[in-house]
C-alpha positions in Angstrom: -5.1 15.6 27.0 -3.9 13.9 23.4 -1.6 16.4 21.0 -3.2 16.9 17.6 -0.8 16.1 14.5 -1.1 18.4 11.6 -0.8 16.5 8.2 0.6 18.9 5.6 -0.3 17.2 2.8 2.8 18.7 0.6 4.9 16.9 2.6 2.7 13.3 3.2 2.5 10.4 0.8 0.8 6.9 2.2 3.6 4.4 1.1 2.6 0.6 1.1 5.4 -1.3 1.4 6.3 -5.1 1.3 2.5 -6.0 0.1 4.0 -8.2 -2.7 2.0 -11.8 -3.2 5.6 -13.3 -1.2 5.7 -11.3 1.6 2.0 -11.5 2.6 2.1 -15.6 1.9 3.8 -16.0 5.2 0.9 -15.1 7.2 -2.3 -16.9 7.8 -5.0 -16.3 5.1 -7.0 -14.4 7.3 -4.3 -12.5 8.6 -3.0 -11.5 4.7 -6.9 -10.9 3.9 -7.2 -8.0 6.7 -4.0 -6.2 5.8 -5.2 -6.3 2.2 -8.5 -4.8 3.0 -7.3 -2.5 5.6 -4.3 -1.3 3.2 -7.2 -1.0 0.4 -9.2 0.7 3.1 -7.0 3.9 3.5 -6.0 4.2 0.2 -8.9 6.0 -0.9 -9.3 8.3 1.8 -5.9 9.5 1.3 -6.6 10.0 -2.6 -9.8 12.2 -1.6 -8.1 14.5 0.3 -4.9 14.7 -2.5 -2.3 12.8 -0.5 -0.6 10.3 -2.9 -0.4 6.4 -2.5 2.9 4.9 -3.3 3.6 1.3 -3.9 7.0 -0.4 -3.4 7.3 -3.2 -5.8 10.0 -5.7 -6.3 8.6 -7.4 -9.7 12.1 -6.3 -11.6 13.3 -9.4 -10.1 11.3 -11.5 -12.5 10.3 -13.4 -9.6 5.9 -13.8 -9.1 6.5 -13.7 -5.6 8.1 -10.5 -5.5 5.0 -8.7 -7.4 2.3 -6.7 -5.9 -0.8 -9.0 -4.4 -3.6 -8.9 -7.3 -6.0 -7.6 -4.3 -4.0 -4.7 -3.9 -6.0 -1.4 -5.0 -3.6 0.4 -7.4 -5.2 2.8 -9.2 -3.9 4.3 -13.0 -1.2 6.7 -12.5 -0.1 5.9 -9.4 3.8 5.7 -8.5 5.0 2.4 -8.1 8.3 2.2 -7.3 10.4 -1.2 -8.7 
């Protein structure tokens, strides 16, 4: 019998890491698109359940390759860590 995991929404977040232009650019286009699609698919589910979505971004380095991928859905007011 499989264990059932209970998620405490007060201690849970979806953290999107390494979705910068340069990081995803190492993958073939179809894999890059699939990764972005899956990340964008899970974010609304978390938001709907009141689970915060947090993004890790490195654009403070002033390099365009370190910015979040433009196809990644980031809603206004969400936490973006630089």
